[in-house]
VEXMAR-837708 format. One line per 5 residues: number of its first residue (from 1); their letters; for each residue x, y, z of N, C-alpha, C. Coordinates in nm, 4 decimals, padded with zeros to 6 digits. Layout:
BEGIN
NUM = a = X,Y,Z,X,Y,Z,X,Y,Z  ...
% end
This chain:
BEGIN
1 = mkate = -00.9387,-00.7382,00.6261,-00.9346,-00.6073,00.5646,-01.0508,-00.5954,00.4663  -01.1197,-00.4858,00.4767,-01.2351,-00.4618,00.3897,-01.1898,-00.3937,00.2611  -01.2677,-00.4109,00.1570,-01.2359,-00.3489,00.0282,-01.2443,-00.1968,00.0380  -01.3329,-00.1466,00.1221,-01.3441,-00.0008,00.1373,-01.2185,00.0573,00.1997  -01.1565,-00.0179,00.2907,-01.0309,00.0276,00.3517,-00.9200,00.0332,00.2467
6 = vrkmn = -00.9188,-00.0654,00.1586,-00.8150,-00.0724,00.0560,-00.8325,00.0407,-00.0448  -00.9552,00.0724,-00.0798,-00.9815,00.1769,-00.1794,-00.9447,00.3166,-00.1293  -00.9353,00.3346,00.0014,-00.8986,00.4643,00.0576,-00.7485,00.4916,00.0483  -00.6704,00.3875,00.0221,-00.5242,00.4009,00.0169,-00.4792,00.4491,-00.1202  -00.3619,00.5137,-00.1224,-00.3040,00.5524,-00.2509,-00.2117,00.4406,-00.2995
11 = adqln = -00.1522,00.4586,-00.4158,-00.0735,00.3512,-00.4787,00.0494,00.3139,-00.3961  00.1158,00.4122,-00.3365,00.2338,00.3818,-00.2556,00.1977,00.2998,-00.1322  00.0896,00.3380,-00.0673,00.0447,00.2636,00.0501,00.0034,00.1221,00.0117  -00.0598,00.1086,-00.1039,-00.1024,-00.0240,-00.1493,00.0169,-00.1132,-00.1792  00.1210,-00.0569,-00.2391,00.2405,-00.1363,-00.2676,00.3086,-00.1809,-00.1385
16 = eklsg = 00.3131,-00.0930,-00.0386,00.3704,-00.1311,00.0909,00.2873,-00.2400,00.1567  00.1565,-00.2253,00.1510,00.0664,-00.3249,00.2097,00.0814,-00.4589,00.1394  00.0958,-00.4550,00.0071,00.1118,-00.5778,-00.0704,00.2394,-00.6519,-00.0312  00.3489,-00.5792,-00.0178,00.4737,-00.6455,00.0202,00.4643,-00.7028,00.1615  00.3976,-00.6318,00.2515,00.3789,-00.6835,00.3868,00.2924,-00.8080,00.3897
21 = lkkdl = 00.1870,-00.8087,00.3092,00.0987,-00.9251,00.3034,00.1694,-01.0458,00.2439  00.2528,-01.0233,00.1437,00.3278,-01.1346,00.0842,00.4258,-01.1937,00.1854  00.4863,-01.1064,00.2650,00.5782,-01.1527,00.3690,00.5010,-01.2327,00.4744  00.3845,-01.1827,00.5133,00.3007,-01.2544,00.6097,00.2609,-01.3919,00.5572  00.2235,-01.3971,00.4295,00.1848,-01.5244,00.3698,00.3001,-01.6233,00.3710
26 = fylrm = 00.4202,-01.5758,00.3449,00.5380,-01.6622,00.3486,00.5558,-01.7230,00.4880  00.5467,-01.6384,00.5913,00.5651,-01.6875,00.7275,00.4516,-01.7810,00.7696  00.3294,-01.7517,00.7236,00.2182,-01.8416,00.7546,00.2393,-01.9781,00.6907  00.2889,-01.9798,00.5677,00.3150,-02.1081,00.5012,00.4258,-02.1854,00.5717  00.5261,-02.1131,00.6194,00.6350,-02.1788,00.6935,00.5812,-02.2404,00.8227
31 = qhatn = 00.4976,-02.1653,00.8938,00.4397,-02.2168,01.0173,00.3503,-02.3372,00.9890  00.2760,-02.3323,00.8804,00.1882,-02.4423,00.8435,00.2701,-02.5674,00.8098  00.3814,-02.5496,00.7435,00.4649,-02.6634,00.7046,00.5278,-02.7298,00.8267  00.5545,-02.6520,00.9304,00.6164,-02.7077,01.0506,00.5140,-02.7366,01.1603  00.3866,-02.7364,01.1240,00.2765,-02.7657,01.2164,00.2731,-02.6723,01.3377
36 = qldnp = 00.3068,-02.5452,01.3167,00.3028,-02.4477,01.4248,00.1907,-02.3453,01.4060  00.1153,-02.3591,01.3001,00.0103,-02.2629,01.2707,-00.1168,-02.2994,01.3471  -00.1649,-02.2045,01.4276,-00.2844,-02.2306,01.5084,-00.4117,-02.2236,01.4252  -00.4191,-02.1252,01.3365,-00.5410,-02.1036,01.2598,-00.5079,-02.1079,01.1101  -00.5293,-02.2216,01.0444,-00.4956,-02.2321,00.9026,-00.5807,-02.1427,00.8123
41 = lkike = -00.6915,-02.0907,00.8622,-00.7741,-02.0006,00.7815,-00.7061,-01.8662,00.7588  -00.6036,-01.8354,00.8370,-00.5296,-01.7111,00.8172,-00.4629,-01.7089,00.6802  -00.4227,-01.8244,00.6295,-00.3615,-01.8314,00.4965,-00.4626,-01.7868,00.3916  -00.5836,-01.8373,00.4015,-00.6893,-01.8022,00.3062,-00.7222,-01.6534,00.3143  -00.7322,-01.6000,00.4351,-00.7626,-01.4582,00.4528,-00.6523,-01.3704,00.3936
46 = tkrdi = -00.5288,-01.4100,00.4141,-00.4167,-01.3324,00.3627,-00.4140,-01.3348,00.2108  -00.4426,-01.4504,00.1513,-00.4484,-01.4589,00.0050,-00.5568,-01.3674,-00.0511  -00.6699,-01.3630,00.0155,-00.7784,-01.2768,-00.0309,-00.7434,-01.1296,-00.0156  -00.6732,-01.0954,00.0928,-00.6291,-00.9570,00.1102,-00.5316,-00.9171,00.0000  -00.4424,-01.0085,-00.0364,-00.3482,-00.9820,-00.1458,-00.4254,-00.9586,-00.2754
51 = arvkt = -00.5262,-01.0402,-00.3004,-00.6060,-01.0253,-00.4217,-00.6794,-00.8910,-00.4229  -00.7314,-00.8495,-00.3082,-00.8001,-00.7198,-00.3008,-00.7053,-00.6058,-00.3335  -00.5868,-00.6104,-00.2747,-00.4891,-00.5037,-00.2979,-00.4477,-00.5011,-00.4443  -00.4220,-00.6178,-00.5022,-00.3824,-00.6233,-00.6429,-00.4939,-00.5726,-00.7339  -00.6181,-00.6028,-00.6994,-00.7317,-00.5572,-00.7801,-00.7404,-00.4057,-00.7794
56 = vlrel = -00.7276,-00.3452,-00.6622,-00.7366,-00.1996,-00.6526,-00.6179,-00.1339,-00.7224  -00.4996,-00.1930,-00.7094,-00.3830,-00.1394,-00.7810,-00.4057,-00.1420,-00.9315  -00.4618,-00.2494,-00.9810,-00.4889,-00.2615,-01.1244,-00.5942,-00.1601,-01.1680  -00.6962,-00.1390,-01.0859,-00.7982,-00.0392,-01.1177,-00.7371,00.1004,-01.1257  -00.6485,00.1294,-01.0309,-00.5813,00.2611,-01.0333,-00.4949,00.2762,-01.1572
61 = qtasd = -00.4284,00.1688,-01.1964,-00.3414,00.1711,-01.3131,-00.4224,00.1934,-01.4420  -00.5325,00.1220,-01.4553,-00.6128,00.1385,-01.5767,-00.6821,00.2732,-01.5798  -00.7174,00.3254,-01.4641,-00.7804,00.4591,-01.4599,-00.6810,00.5666,-01.5014  -00.5554,00.5517,-01.4632,-00.4555,00.6506,-01.5016,-00.4182,00.6356,-01.6493  -00.4264,00.5155,-01.7036,-00.3962,00.4931,-01.8453,-00.5031,00.5571,-01.9366
66 = kq = -00.6267,00.5580,-01.8916,-00.7354,00.6115,-01.9725,-00.7337,00.7649,-01.9792  -00.6703,00.8266,-01.8811,-00.6707,00.9725,-01.8771,-00.5622,01.0327,-01.9603
% end
């Protein structure tokens, strides 16, 4: 997921995306623990996507606080 895609979303969409990504990360960790994960780099990508979403949410929050 690109940062430009994340910035196009509103706060509700970002919160839904964040919860979905956290759920995905949980399942990826479970698969990794049971040696069923084919591509371990998916964990890293998912963590970065979570960070992107959280960053944009925080930017939206601080922008609304300043107004």
